[in-house]
N, C-alpha and C positions, 0 to 999 in steps of 0.2 A: 282357630286353634282350640284343641280340646283340653279339658282339665277334669280330672277324676275327683269326685267328692266321696271322702272315706267315711261313709256312714250307712248304716242299714236301717236307721230309725226313721220311720215314715214322716212323723211330725217335723223332725229336724231337717229332713231332705226338702220337704216343702217350704219351710221357712227360709232355709239357705238358698234354694233355687230362686225364690222371689227376690231375695236381697241381693244375689249375685247377677241379676239380670242386666245391670248396668255394665258388667265386664263384657269386652269384645271377645268372649270365649264360649264355647259349648260345654256347659257343665254336665258331666255324665255320672250318675250314681254308680258306686262300685259294684253293686249286685248285676248291673246291666253288662258288666265285664266278667261276671262269675268270680269276683273277688270276695273271699269270705272275711268276716270280722277277724281281726287279730286279737289275741288275748290282751287285756288292758292290765299289764303288770306294774305300771308306773305308780309312784306314790304321791303324784300331784297332777293337776289338770294339764300342765305343760308337757309332762313326760308322756302322758297317755296320748295327747294330741300329736306329738312328734312320732310316737310309735305307729299311730293309725296312718298318718300322712306318709311316712317312709314305706310302709307296707303297700299302701296303694300305688305309690310312685314305682316301686319295685316290681309289683305284679303287673302293672299296666304299661310301663315305659313312658308314662305321661307325667306332667306336673300334677301335684295333688293338693287338695285342701282338706283339712280335717278339723273337726270341732270336738272339743271336750268341755263339758259343762255340767253343772250340778247346783245343788241348793245347799247353802251353809246356814245352819240355825244356831244362834248364839247360845241358847239354853242347853243345847245338845253338843256344846264344844266343837261346833263346826260341822257335825254330822247333818245329813248323810254324806256330803262333800262328794268325793269322786266315786262313792258307791250309790250315788242317787238312783240310777236306773235299776239297781239290783238291791235296794234297801231291804225289801221284804224277802230277799232270797233270789237265786239265779232264775231268770225267766219271769220275774215278778211283773205283774200288770201295774198300770198307773194307779188303779183303784186300791190295790193291795199296798202299794208304797204309801199312798196317802193315809190309808187307814193305820199303818204302823206309825206314822208320824204323828197322827192325832192321838193315838194311844200313848206314845211316849211324852207328849206334851201335857197330857191330862187336862186338868181344869186351870192351868196357868193363864192369868189374865193377858189380854192382847198386847199390852205394853211390854210384857216380859218375853214375847214371841218374836223379837226381832230377827230378821233373816235376810239373806240376799241371794240372788242367783249370780253365779259366776260363769264366765265363758272364755275359753282360750281358743283362738283360731290360729292354725299353722298353715303356711304355704310352702311347699317345697318344689323347687324346679325339677329335681330329680331325686332318686333315693339317696344319693351321696351328698346332697346339697349341704355344705359346711355352714351356711348362713341362712337358714330357714327365716322366713318373716314370721314373727310371733306377735299376735295382737290379743288384747284382753279387755273385757267389758264386764261391768257388774250392775246389779239392779236391786235397790234397797226395798225392802218391804217388810211385812209381818205375816206370820202364819195364823190365818183366821180359825175360829172355833169350829167352823163347818164349811163345807165346800159350796161354792156358787159358780154358776156359768157353765156353758158347754163348749166354749171355744178352746183354742190352745191345746196343750198336752202336758203330760208329766204332772208337776206340782201346781199348775196354773189355777186350778179351781180353789186351791187353799191360799194362794199367795195374794195377799192383800196389799194394794198400792195406796198408800195414805194420800198422796197428792191428788189422785183421781177419784178417791172414796169408792173404790170397787175392786174386784178380784181380777187377776190377770186374765182369767177365762172369759171374762166379760168385755175386754177391750177389743175394739175394732182391729183387724189384722194389720192394716197399714200403720195405725198408731203404735201397735205393739212392736212392729219391725223397727220403728224409729226410736223407741225409748228403751227397749229391752237390753239386757246383757249381750245377747247375740247380736242385736242391731248395732249396738255401740262397737262391738269387735269387728263386725264386717265394715262399718264406716271407716274405721282405722285401717283395715286391710285395703279397702279400695283406694284410700288416699296414698298409702305406702306403695301400692302397686303402680299408681299413676306417677308418683314421684320417681320411682326406680325406672320406669320407662323413659321418663324425660331426662334422666341423668345421661352424661356423655359416656 
């Protein structure tokens, strides 16, 4: 069985592909089917994930999985939130988004820079699925004063994980997939899919 992954973000696709390997399905990124990104007009992660999953299912005729995720910084009243990928403007790079975040936080001490990654994963059986599976995961941390590490993507070089005393960009890939916001949401999805399949 094939399932379309409604994302064009290379870092996200790689992470999701690794995490979804437990599924007895072939996961196909939407760009392999010439499906373009839909405009994210939702006002929250759930709305945007549903928009993306529905569009991918409609265009492909296949079940679809979509992820919408981002960073919430308490000192910035939850920004960048759903605008995380385009915080520094449309087409912004990870580096420019990180730079804008550092500038806005200025010299605020680490204890005031609490933040969390949020992830919502949506699974739709078809474009008109009235009961999509919706899973959510979060990952607590702080925004460091400077970037460290060359792994991961997005805000990972700035995201300091207190428990591990390191930045997300310094964490081993398998460990990150286990403890991250996306990892938690995917684990919830896999459990719900397994339970759905077992149901009469």
